[in-house]
C-alpha positions as CSV (number, residue, x, y, z in Angstrom):
1,M,202.1,80.7,-153.5
2,R,200.2,82.6,-150.7
3,Y,200.7,85.9,-152.4
4,R,199.5,84.5,-155.8
5,A,196.3,83.0,-154.3
6,M,195.6,86.2,-152.3
7,G,196.2,88.4,-155.4
8,I,193.9,86.3,-157.6
9,L,191.1,86.3,-155.0
10,F,191.3,90.0,-154.4
11,V,191.2,90.7,-158.2
12,L,188.3,88.3,-158.7
13,S,186.4,89.8,-155.9
14,G,186.7,93.3,-157.3
15,V,186.0,92.2,-160.9
16,F,183.0,90.1,-159.9
17,F,181.5,93.1,-158.0
18,V,182.1,95.6,-160.7
19,A,180.6,93.3,-163.4
20,G,177.6,92.6,-161.2
21,V,176.8,96.2,-160.5
22,L,177.5,97.5,-164.0
23,D,175.3,94.8,-165.6
24,P,173.5,97.2,-168.0
25,P,169.8,96.2,-167.4
26,I,170.4,96.2,-163.6
27,L,172.6,99.3,-163.2
28,P,169.7,101.8,-163.3
29,T,167.9,100.0,-160.4
30,W,170.5,101.0,-157.8
31,G,168.7,103.5,-155.5
32,D,165.3,102.6,-156.9
33,S,162.4,101.5,-154.8
34,T,161.9,97.8,-154.1
35,A,158.9,97.6,-156.4
36,A,160.8,99.3,-159.3
37,A,163.8,97.1,-158.8
38,M,161.7,94.0,-158.8
39,A,159.9,95.2,-162.0
40,T,163.2,95.6,-163.7
41,G,164.4,92.2,-162.5
42,S,161.2,90.6,-163.8
43,A,161.8,92.1,-167.2
44,H,165.5,91.0,-167.2
45,R,165.6,87.8,-165.3
46,T,168.9,86.5,-166.7
47,A,170.6,89.8,-165.9
48,W,169.1,89.9,-162.4
49,F,170.4,86.4,-161.6
50,A,173.8,87.1,-163.1
51,S,174.2,90.3,-161.2
52,T,173.1,88.7,-157.9
53,W,175.4,85.7,-158.3
54,L,178.4,87.9,-159.3
55,I,178.0,90.1,-156.2
56,T,177.6,86.9,-154.0
57,L,180.8,85.5,-155.5
58,A,182.5,88.9,-154.9
59,I,181.7,88.6,-151.2
60,V,183.0,85.0,-151.0
61,A,186.2,85.7,-152.9
62,G,186.9,88.9,-150.8
63,L,186.4,86.9,-147.6
64,A,188.9,84.3,-148.7
65,A,191.4,86.9,-149.7
66,V,191.1,88.8,-146.4
67,E,191.6,85.6,-144.5
68,I,194.9,84.9,-146.4
69,L,196.0,88.5,-146.0
70,A,195.3,88.5,-142.2
71,R,197.4,85.3,-141.8
72,T,200.2,86.9,-143.8
73,L,200.2,90.0,-141.7
74,D,199.8,88.1,-138.4
75,T,199.2,91.1,-136.2
76,D,196.5,91.9,-133.6
77,A,195.1,94.6,-135.9
78,A,194.9,92.2,-138.8
79,R,193.1,89.6,-136.7
80,V,190.6,92.2,-135.5
81,G,190.0,93.3,-139.1
82,R,189.5,89.7,-140.2
83,S,186.9,89.1,-137.5
84,L,185.0,92.3,-138.4
85,Y,185.1,91.3,-142.1
86,L,184.0,87.8,-141.3
87,V,180.9,89.1,-139.5
88,G,180.2,91.6,-142.2
89,S,180.5,89.0,-145.0
90,A,178.1,86.7,-143.1
91,L,175.5,89.5,-143.1
92,G,176.2,90.3,-146.7
93,L,175.8,86.6,-147.7
94,A,172.6,86.4,-145.7
95,S,171.2,89.3,-147.6
96,M,172.2,87.8,-151.0
97,T,170.8,84.4,-150.0
98,Y,167.5,86.1,-149.3
99,E,167.6,87.6,-152.8
100,L,168.4,84.3,-154.4
101,S,165.9,82.2,-152.4
102,V,163.0,84.5,-151.8
103,A,163.1,87.6,-154.0
104,S,163.8,85.3,-157.0
105,T,160.5,83.5,-156.5
106,L,158.6,86.8,-156.8
107,L,160.1,88.0,-160.1
108,G,157.1,88.4,-162.4
109,A,154.5,88.3,-159.7
110,P,151.7,90.8,-160.4
111,D,151.7,92.1,-156.9
112,L,154.4,92.0,-154.1
113,P,153.0,90.5,-150.9
114,G,152.9,92.9,-148.0
115,W,155.3,90.9,-145.8
116,Y,157.9,91.1,-148.5
117,L,158.6,94.8,-148.3
118,G,159.2,94.6,-144.6
119,V,161.5,91.6,-144.8
120,Q,163.3,93.1,-147.8
121,H,164.0,96.2,-145.7
122,W,165.8,94.0,-143.1
123,A,167.7,92.2,-145.8
124,D,168.9,95.5,-147.2
125,G,169.9,96.5,-143.7
126,L,172.2,93.5,-143.4
127,A,173.9,94.4,-146.7
128,T,174.3,98.0,-145.4
129,A,175.8,96.8,-142.2
130,Y,178.4,94.9,-144.2
131,F,179.2,97.4,-146.9
132,A,178.9,100.6,-145.0
133,L,180.0,99.8,-141.4
134,L,181.8,96.5,-140.8
135,A,183.7,96.4,-144.1
136,P,185.3,99.9,-143.7
137,A,186.1,99.2,-140.1
138,A,187.8,96.0,-141.1
139,L,189.7,97.7,-143.9
140,G,191.0,100.3,-141.5
141,C,192.4,97.7,-139.2
142,I,194.0,95.8,-142.0
143,A,195.5,99.0,-143.4
144,V,197.1,99.7,-140.1
145,A,198.6,96.2,-140.1
146,I,200.0,96.7,-143.6
147,L,201.6,100.0,-142.7
148,R,203.2,98.4,-139.7
149,T,204.5,95.2,-141.3
150,R,205.3,96.3,-144.8
151,A,204.1,92.9,-146.0
152,L,202.7,94.8,-149.0
153,P,203.7,98.2,-150.4
154,R,202.7,101.1,-148.1
155,W,200.4,102.6,-150.7
156,T,198.1,99.6,-150.4
157,G,197.5,100.6,-146.8
158,Y,196.6,104.1,-147.8
159,V,194.3,102.8,-150.5
160,L,192.4,100.7,-147.9
161,L,192.2,103.7,-145.6
162,T,190.8,105.9,-148.4
163,A,188.3,103.2,-149.3
164,A,187.2,102.9,-145.6
165,A,186.8,106.7,-145.4
166,L,184.7,106.9,-148.6
167,L,182.4,104.1,-147.4
168,L,181.9,105.6,-144.0
169,G,181.4,109.0,-145.6
170,Q,178.7,107.6,-147.9
171,Y,176.9,106.1,-144.9
172,A,177.1,109.4,-143.0
173,A,175.7,111.3,-145.9
174,F,173.1,108.8,-147.3
175,R,172.6,106.1,-144.7
176,G,173.9,103.6,-147.2
177,A,176.9,102.9,-149.4
178,L,177.6,101.8,-152.9
179,P,180.7,99.8,-152.2
180,F,182.8,100.6,-155.3
181,P,185.7,102.0,-153.2
182,Q,186.0,98.7,-151.3
183,F,186.1,96.5,-154.4
184,L,188.3,98.8,-156.5
185,A,190.7,98.8,-153.6
186,F,190.6,95.0,-153.7
187,I,191.6,95.0,-157.3
188,A,194.6,97.3,-156.6
189,I,195.7,95.2,-153.6
190,G,195.3,92.0,-155.7
191,I,197.6,93.4,-158.4
192,A,200.1,94.5,-155.8
193,A,200.1,91.0,-154.3
194,L,200.7,89.4,-157.7
195,V,203.5,91.8,-158.5
196,H,205.0,91.2,-155.1
197,R,205.0,87.5,-155.8
198,A,206.4,87.9,-159.2
199,R,209.3,90.0,-157.8
200,T,210.2,87.6,-155.0
201,A,209.8,84.3,-156.9
202,P,213.0,84.7,-158.9
203,L,215.0,85.4,-155.7
204,A,213.5,82.3,-154.1
205,D,214.5,80.3,-157.2
206,R,218.1,81.5,-157.0
207,E,218.5,80.6,-153.4
208,P,218.9,76.8,-153.8
209,A,221.5,77.4,-156.6
210,A,223.4,79.8,-154.4
211,A,223.4,77.2,-151.6
212,R,224.9,74.6,-153.9
């Protein structure tokens, strides 16, 4: 049951994020200035809200999945990774809450108030701290725990290490990160967890019969 829940949550997290980012009207705004992104959001309000909510749900589902994985691994490295990911997710959710509660009220405004650009910069910084720094550090710790415990196939640990390296590399190069590596890795790990559960369930079902 634990592997099934973890697998579903990891897959949902990845799918939600990919769907939110690849929302066609919103996709071109990644990397745009705040004013340009707000103009696009004003012209496509439904797409903007859908994208923002999907990314928010991706963060929540990912946090729940990491919590279950850390408990399953039950090592010091996994617990450190969980703590780092918890802090990062809190920053990411704070950034998305700002988008939903403040930025949403300015969609369609003829001019953005001066204070907004400054506060938006801080909100973007919270998301960057999550996606580009804390998340990859957490993924690295969890990868080490997977490689030591073999609770999941070894390749899942290497997938997480690769995702962490790509996120940190983006930050080093661009001072930001588009976190596709993280959420694509989540989809892969989710599938691995579901397959693991599917393989072990028949054995568990046979044990009572063997005991009789």
